[in-house]
C-alpha positions as CSV (number, residue, x, y, z in Angstrom):
1,M,-129.4,-40.1,-4.3
2,L,-131.1,-37.0,-5.8
3,L,-133.2,-36.6,-2.7
4,L,-130.0,-36.8,-0.5
5,Y,-128.4,-34.1,-2.7
6,I,-131.4,-31.8,-2.3
7,I,-131.5,-32.4,1.4
8,G,-127.7,-31.7,1.6
9,I,-128.1,-28.4,-0.3
10,R,-130.9,-27.3,2.1
11,V,-128.9,-28.3,5.2
12,Y,-125.9,-26.5,3.9
13,T,-127.9,-23.4,3.2
14,L,-129.5,-23.5,6.7
15,L,-126.1,-23.9,8.4
16,I,-124.7,-20.9,6.4
17,R,-127.8,-18.9,7.6
18,I,-127.0,-19.8,11.2
19,F,-123.3,-18.9,10.8
20,S,-124.3,-15.6,9.1
21,L,-125.5,-14.4,12.5
22,F,-121.9,-14.1,13.7
23,N,-119.6,-14.8,10.8
24,P,-118.9,-12.0,8.3
25,K,-118.2,-14.2,5.3
26,A,-121.4,-16.3,5.9
27,K,-123.3,-13.0,6.2
28,L,-122.0,-11.9,2.8
29,F,-122.8,-15.3,1.3
30,I,-126.5,-14.9,2.4
31,N,-127.0,-11.2,1.9
32,G,-125.3,-11.2,-1.5
33,R,-127.9,-13.6,-2.9
34,K,-131.0,-11.9,-1.5
35,N,-131.4,-9.5,-4.5
36,V,-129.5,-11.4,-7.1
37,Y,-132.4,-11.6,-9.5
38,T,-133.2,-7.9,-9.1
39,Q,-129.6,-7.2,-10.0
40,I,-129.8,-9.5,-13.1
41,V,-133.0,-7.8,-14.3
42,Q,-131.3,-4.4,-14.0
43,Q,-128.1,-5.4,-15.8
44,I,-128.9,-8.2,-18.2
45,N,-131.0,-8.2,-21.4
46,P,-132.3,-11.8,-21.6
47,K,-132.9,-11.4,-25.3
48,E,-129.1,-11.1,-25.8
49,K,-126.8,-14.1,-25.8
50,H,-124.0,-14.2,-23.1
51,I,-121.0,-16.2,-22.3
52,W,-121.3,-17.5,-18.7
53,F,-118.1,-18.0,-16.6
54,H,-118.5,-19.5,-13.2
55,F,-115.8,-19.5,-10.5
56,A,-115.8,-21.0,-7.1
57,S,-113.7,-18.2,-5.6
58,L,-111.0,-15.7,-6.4
59,G,-108.3,-18.3,-7.1
60,E,-110.4,-19.9,-9.8
61,F,-111.2,-16.5,-11.3
62,E,-107.5,-15.7,-11.7
63,Q,-107.1,-19.2,-13.2
64,G,-109.8,-18.8,-15.8
65,R,-109.3,-15.1,-16.4
66,P,-106.9,-15.6,-19.3
67,V,-109.6,-17.5,-21.2
68,L,-112.2,-14.9,-20.4
69,E,-110.0,-12.0,-21.5
70,K,-108.9,-13.8,-24.6
71,L,-112.5,-14.5,-25.7
72,K,-113.4,-10.8,-25.0
73,E,-110.4,-9.7,-27.1
74,L,-111.4,-11.9,-30.0
75,Y,-115.1,-11.1,-29.7
76,P,-115.4,-7.7,-28.1
77,A,-119.2,-7.5,-28.8
78,K,-119.9,-10.6,-26.9
79,K,-121.4,-10.0,-23.4
80,I,-120.0,-12.0,-20.5
81,V,-121.6,-12.9,-17.2
82,V,-119.4,-14.0,-14.3
83,T,-120.7,-15.8,-11.2
84,F,-119.0,-16.7,-7.9
85,F,-120.0,-19.1,-5.2
86,S,-117.7,-17.6,-2.5
87,P,-117.7,-14.1,-1.1
88,S,-113.9,-14.0,-1.3
89,G,-114.3,-14.0,-5.1
90,Y,-117.4,-11.9,-5.6
91,E,-116.5,-9.1,-3.1
92,I,-113.1,-8.5,-4.7
93,R,-114.2,-8.8,-8.4
94,K,-117.8,-7.5,-8.3
95,N,-116.7,-4.4,-10.3
96,Y,-114.7,-6.3,-12.9
97,A,-114.9,-4.2,-16.1
98,L,-115.3,-7.0,-18.7
99,A,-118.4,-8.7,-17.2
100,D,-121.6,-8.4,-15.3
101,V,-120.8,-10.1,-11.9
102,F,-123.2,-11.9,-9.6
103,Y,-123.4,-14.5,-6.8
104,L,-124.5,-17.9,-8.1
105,P,-127.9,-18.7,-6.6
106,I,-128.0,-21.9,-4.6
107,D,-128.3,-25.0,-6.8
108,T,-132.0,-25.9,-6.9
109,A,-134.2,-26.8,-9.9
110,A,-136.1,-23.5,-9.7
111,N,-132.9,-21.4,-9.4
112,A,-131.2,-23.2,-12.3
113,K,-134.2,-22.6,-14.6
114,R,-134.7,-19.0,-13.6
115,F,-131.0,-18.0,-13.6
116,I,-130.2,-19.6,-17.0
117,A,-133.3,-18.2,-18.5
118,S,-132.3,-14.7,-17.2
119,I,-128.8,-14.6,-18.5
120,N,-129.5,-16.6,-21.7
121,P,-126.0,-18.1,-22.2
122,E,-124.7,-19.4,-25.5
123,M,-122.1,-21.4,-23.6
124,A,-121.0,-21.9,-20.0
125,I,-117.4,-22.3,-18.8
126,F,-116.6,-23.6,-15.3
127,T,-113.0,-23.5,-14.0
128,K,-111.3,-26.4,-12.3
129,Y,-114.2,-27.7,-10.3
130,E,-117.7,-27.1,-8.8
131,F,-120.2,-29.5,-10.4
132,W,-123.8,-28.5,-9.7
133,H,-126.5,-31.0,-10.6
134,F,-129.4,-28.7,-11.4
135,Y,-127.4,-26.1,-13.3
136,F,-125.6,-28.8,-15.4
137,K,-128.9,-30.5,-16.1
138,E,-130.6,-27.3,-17.2
139,L,-127.7,-26.5,-19.5
140,K,-127.9,-29.9,-21.0
141,D,-131.7,-29.8,-21.4
142,R,-131.3,-26.5,-23.3
143,N,-128.4,-27.8,-25.5
144,I,-126.1,-25.1,-24.2
145,P,-122.4,-26.2,-24.5
146,L,-120.7,-26.6,-21.1
147,Y,-116.9,-26.6,-20.8
148,V,-114.7,-27.4,-17.8
149,I,-111.3,-25.7,-18.1
150,S,-108.1,-26.5,-16.1
151,G,-110.0,-29.4,-14.7
152,I,-108.3,-31.7,-12.3
153,F,-109.6,-35.0,-10.9
154,R,-108.4,-37.4,-8.2
155,E,-109.1,-41.1,-7.6
156,N,-110.6,-40.4,-4.2
157,Q,-113.5,-38.3,-5.6
158,A,-117.0,-39.6,-5.5
159,F,-117.2,-39.7,-9.3
160,F,-114.8,-42.7,-9.4
161,K,-116.3,-44.7,-6.5
162,W,-118.8,-47.6,-6.7
163,Y,-121.5,-45.4,-5.2
164,G,-120.8,-42.5,-7.5
165,G,-123.4,-43.0,-10.2
166,F,-125.3,-39.8,-9.3
167,Y,-122.1,-37.7,-9.5
168,R,-121.0,-39.4,-12.7
169,N,-124.3,-38.4,-14.3
170,I,-123.5,-34.7,-13.4
171,L,-120.3,-35.0,-15.4
172,K,-122.2,-36.4,-18.4
173,A,-123.7,-32.9,-18.9
174,V,-120.2,-31.5,-19.7
175,S,-119.6,-31.0,-23.4
176,Y,-115.8,-31.0,-23.1
177,F,-113.2,-31.3,-20.4
178,F,-109.9,-29.4,-20.7
179,V,-107.8,-31.1,-17.9
180,Q,-104.4,-30.4,-16.4
181,N,-102.8,-33.8,-16.4
182,E,-102.8,-37.4,-17.6
183,E,-104.3,-38.7,-14.3
184,S,-107.4,-36.7,-14.8
185,K,-107.8,-37.8,-18.4
186,K,-107.4,-41.5,-17.4
187,L,-109.9,-41.2,-14.6
188,L,-112.5,-39.6,-16.9
189,H,-111.9,-42.3,-19.5
190,S,-112.4,-45.0,-16.7
191,I,-116.0,-43.8,-16.3
192,G,-116.7,-43.6,-20.1
193,L,-116.0,-39.9,-20.6
194,T,-113.7,-39.5,-23.6
195,N,-114.6,-35.9,-24.5
196,V,-111.3,-34.7,-22.8
197,T,-107.9,-33.4,-23.7
198,I,-104.9,-32.5,-21.6
199,N,-104.2,-28.8,-22.1
200,G,-102.5,-27.8,-18.9
201,D,-103.3,-25.2,-16.3
202,T,-104.3,-21.7,-17.4
203,R,-102.8,-20.3,-14.2
204,F,-99.4,-20.4,-15.8
205,D,-100.6,-18.1,-18.5
206,R,-102.1,-15.7,-15.9
207,V,-99.1,-15.5,-13.6
208,F,-96.7,-15.2,-16.6
209,E,-98.7,-12.3,-18.0
210,S,-98.9,-10.6,-14.6
211,A,-95.2,-10.9,-14.1
212,Q,-94.5,-9.2,-17.4
213,N,-96.0,-5.9,-16.4
214,P,-96.6,-5.8,-12.6
215,K,-98.0,-2.8,-10.8
216,Q,-95.3,-0.6,-9.3
217,L,-95.6,0.0,-5.5
218,P,-93.5,3.0,-4.5
219,I,-94.4,2.5,-0.8
220,I,-93.0,-1.0,-0.9
221,E,-89.9,0.2,-2.7
222,A,-89.3,2.8,0.0
223,F,-89.7,0.3,2.7
224,I,-87.3,-2.3,1.4
225,G,-84.6,0.0,0.0
226,Q,-81.7,-2.2,-1.1
227,S,-82.4,-5.0,1.4
228,P,-83.1,-8.5,0.3
229,T,-86.7,-9.4,1.1
230,L,-88.8,-12.4,2.0
231,I,-92.4,-12.1,0.7
232,C,-94.8,-14.1,2.9
233,G,-98.1,-14.6,1.0
234,S,-101.5,-15.8,2.2
235,T,-100.2,-16.7,5.6
236,W,-102.2,-18.3,8.5
237,P,-101.4,-18.2,12.2
238,E,-99.5,-21.5,12.0
239,D,-97.2,-20.0,9.4
240,E,-96.7,-16.8,11.2
241,K,-95.6,-18.5,14.4
242,L,-92.6,-20.0,12.5
243,L,-91.9,-16.9,10.5
244,A,-91.8,-14.7,13.6
245,G,-88.4,-16.3,14.5
246,L,-86.7,-15.1,11.3
247,P,-86.3,-11.3,11.6
248,S,-84.0,-11.4,14.6
249,K,-81.9,-14.0,13.0
250,Y,-81.5,-12.1,9.7
251,P,-81.3,-8.4,10.6
252,D,-80.1,-7.5,7.0
253,W,-83.4,-8.8,5.5
254,K,-86.8,-7.2,5.2
255,F,-89.9,-9.2,5.7
256,I,-93.3,-8.5,4.1
257,I,-96.3,-10.4,5.4
258,A,-99.6,-10.5,3.4
259,P,-101.9,-12.7,5.5
260,H,-104.8,-14.6,4.1
261,E,-107.2,-13.0,6.6
262,I,-106.9,-9.3,7.4
263,H,-109.5,-8.8,10.1
264,E,-108.2,-6.7,13.0
265,S,-107.6,-9.4,15.5
266,H,-105.4,-11.3,13.1
267,I,-103.4,-8.2,12.2
268,E,-102.9,-7.4,15.9
269,S,-101.8,-11.0,16.5
270,I,-99.1,-10.6,13.8
271,E,-98.0,-7.3,15.3
272,K,-97.5,-8.9,18.7
273,Q,-95.4,-11.7,17.2
274,F,-93.3,-9.3,15.1
275,S,-93.3,-6.6,17.7
276,A,-89.7,-5.4,17.1
277,G,-89.7,-3.1,14.0
278,S,-93.1,-4.0,12.4
279,L,-95.6,-1.6,10.9
280,R,-98.7,-1.8,8.8
281,F,-99.0,-0.9,5.1
282,S,-102.1,1.2,5.9
283,A,-100.0,3.4,8.3
284,L,-97.5,4.0,5.5
285,S,-100.1,4.7,2.7
286,S,-102.0,7.1,5.0
287,G,-98.8,9.0,5.8
288,N,-99.2,8.3,9.5
289,Q,-95.7,6.7,9.6
290,T,-92.6,6.7,7.5
291,P,-90.2,3.7,7.2
292,N,-86.8,3.8,8.8
293,A,-83.9,1.5,9.5
294,S,-85.6,0.0,12.6
295,H,-88.6,-1.2,10.6
296,Q,-87.8,-4.7,9.4
297,T,-91.3,-6.2,8.9
298,L,-94.2,-4.8,6.9
299,I,-97.7,-6.2,7.5
300,V,-100.0,-5.8,4.4
301,D,-103.4,-5.2,5.9
302,N,-105.4,-5.2,2.6
303,I,-106.4,-7.6,-0.2
304,G,-105.2,-7.5,-3.8
305,M,-101.5,-6.6,-3.6
306,L,-99.9,-9.9,-3.2
307,S,-99.2,-10.8,-6.9
308,A,-97.4,-7.4,-7.4
309,L,-95.5,-7.8,-4.1
310,Y,-93.5,-10.8,-5.4
311,Q,-91.5,-8.6,-7.8
312,Y,-89.7,-7.1,-4.8
313,G,-88.7,-10.4,-3.2
314,K,-85.7,-12.7,-3.3
315,V,-87.5,-15.6,-1.6
316,A,-91.1,-16.4,-1.0
317,Y,-93.0,-18.2,1.7
318,V,-96.6,-19.3,0.7
319,G,-99.0,-20.0,3.5
320,G,-101.7,-22.6,4.0
321,G,-99.5,-25.7,4.3
322,F,-100.3,-26.3,7.9
323,G,-104.1,-26.2,7.1
324,T,-106.1,-27.5,4.2
325,G,-103.4,-26.9,1.6
326,I,-101.0,-24.3,0.3
327,H,-102.0,-21.3,-1.6
328,N,-100.8,-20.0,-5.0
329,T,-97.1,-20.7,-5.4
330,L,-97.0,-19.9,-9.1
331,E,-97.4,-16.1,-8.6
332,A,-94.0,-16.2,-6.8
333,A,-92.4,-18.6,-9.2
334,A,-93.3,-16.4,-12.2
335,F,-91.1,-13.7,-10.7
336,G,-88.2,-16.1,-10.2
337,L,-88.7,-16.6,-6.5
338,P,-87.9,-20.0,-4.9
339,V,-90.8,-20.9,-2.6
340,I,-91.1,-22.3,0.9
341,F,-94.3,-23.8,2.3
342,G,-95.7,-26.1,4.9
343,P,-96.2,-29.9,4.8
344,K,-99.6,-30.1,3.2
345,Y,-99.0,-29.8,-0.5
346,D,-99.8,-33.3,-1.9
347,K,-102.8,-32.0,-3.9
348,F,-100.7,-29.4,-5.7
349,Q,-98.8,-30.8,-8.7
350,E,-96.9,-27.5,-9.2
351,A,-95.6,-27.7,-5.6
352,K,-94.3,-31.2,-6.3
353,D,-92.8,-30.1,-9.6
354,L,-91.0,-27.1,-8.0
355,I,-89.6,-29.3,-5.3
356,A,-88.3,-31.8,-7.9
357,L,-86.6,-28.9,-9.7
358,G,-85.0,-27.6,-6.5
359,A,-87.1,-24.4,-6.7
360,A,-89.2,-25.1,-3.6
361,K,-88.9,-26.7,-0.2
362,S,-91.5,-28.0,2.3
363,I,-90.9,-27.3,6.0
364,S,-92.5,-28.4,9.3
365,S,-90.4,-26.6,11.9
366,I,-88.5,-23.4,12.6
367,D,-85.2,-25.2,12.0
368,E,-86.3,-26.5,8.6
369,L,-87.6,-23.0,7.8
370,S,-84.2,-21.4,8.6
371,Y,-82.4,-24.0,6.6
372,A,-84.6,-23.6,3.6
373,F,-84.4,-19.8,3.9
374,E,-80.6,-19.7,4.1
375,D,-80.3,-22.1,1.2
376,F,-82.5,-20.1,-1.1
377,A,-81.0,-16.8,-0.1
378,E,-77.8,-18.0,-1.8
379,N,-79.1,-20.3,-4.5
380,T,-79.4,-18.3,-7.7
381,N,-80.1,-21.5,-9.7
382,A,-83.4,-22.0,-7.7
383,A,-84.7,-18.7,-9.0
384,H,-83.8,-19.6,-12.6
385,E,-85.6,-23.0,-12.2
386,A,-88.7,-21.3,-10.8
387,R,-89.1,-18.8,-13.6
388,N,-88.4,-21.4,-16.3
389,Y,-90.9,-23.8,-14.9
390,V,-93.7,-21.2,-15.4
391,I,-92.4,-20.3,-18.9
392,N,-92.3,-23.9,-20.0
393,K,-95.9,-24.6,-18.8
394,K,-97.8,-21.7,-20.3
395,G,-99.9,-22.0,-23.4
396,A,-103.1,-23.7,-22.2
397,T,-105.2,-20.7,-22.9
398,D,-104.6,-20.6,-26.6
399,E,-105.3,-24.3,-26.9
400,I,-108.6,-24.0,-25.1
401,I,-109.7,-20.9,-27.0
402,S,-108.9,-22.6,-30.3
403,M,-111.0,-25.6,-29.5
404,I,-113.9,-23.6,-28.0
405,T,-114.1,-21.2,-30.9
406,K,-113.8,-24.1,-33.4
407,A,-116.7,-25.9,-31.8
408,D,-118.7,-22.6,-31.7
409,R,-118.3,-22.2,-35.5
410,A,-119.2,-25.9,-36.2
């Protein structure tokens, strides 16, 4: 099985190299790793101990960020290294002030030895998922504690199948699992891993904290005026096709669309669908246009504003539910916004919880979207339930920090 794993890693890398010839993200993935060891030598003193945080992408960074920042607050002299697998995380957070940030080299035996020797971690913290055989093995061989925080496991994963012995051995390198729910704990127990506690999801701490002191956006305030507003976050084309039918039906509302992809062809596609009264955020921020009463839809053509946008909304639509799965609903819920999303939400416990509380609805058609939108436009209790859900679920960070620091002192 190890041989198949090695072959799989090599094939994956080869495919990314091929895609990099015409795909911008794949190109960043390859080019960003070309000089990673040169960057490490320039930024890292291997004689000093570091805390290593690894994140798959931007979402996992925001999820693990409360733990990182709390550790830095408690131990300001400790140096932190952050790695990303995906360009969507690295490119946005490469200048993060509290850590030295790098792409994670591909998981090979040589890379694992060289990378871990270069950053000299006193502990490693992985958020939610990504389990790399050679990195985990090297950490175990060096007796470096490895923690998985906000972990979540499902029965259909290879770890829990009859053929999953190789993958189960990867998990045995983990010093402790901090998981989100009872199902994950039971699944780990079923394969003999008892070094686990249920601590919840650190995303609740992150979104609650962000909602307490959001960045003010005067351009957004000028655009919406006194109008109730639907914030559409991380949308994809399938979402936008449905959303395009709303402005003409609800002329008293404003609509702000922050798409998941902001390349020019996608922005142009949104403009065509929302042709009546739409404009780009970049046009407002540059002063090329000023909002007026005829502008009903604002297209946010940049990355990084979404979490602050929700403070200006009355209802939220979160995209991805017609693809592989919905994006972050908790950012909206933290501001007391009831949430609408597509049908593919089964892997997201928070979505199920919000639906059960009456603070979210799943839709599959324009008629269902209109019904959900109208209901939430008048339903003040839904906003209350959304906000309270986040408040009641926060606290995972303090529990994790307490256990990690206690183990570190032992």
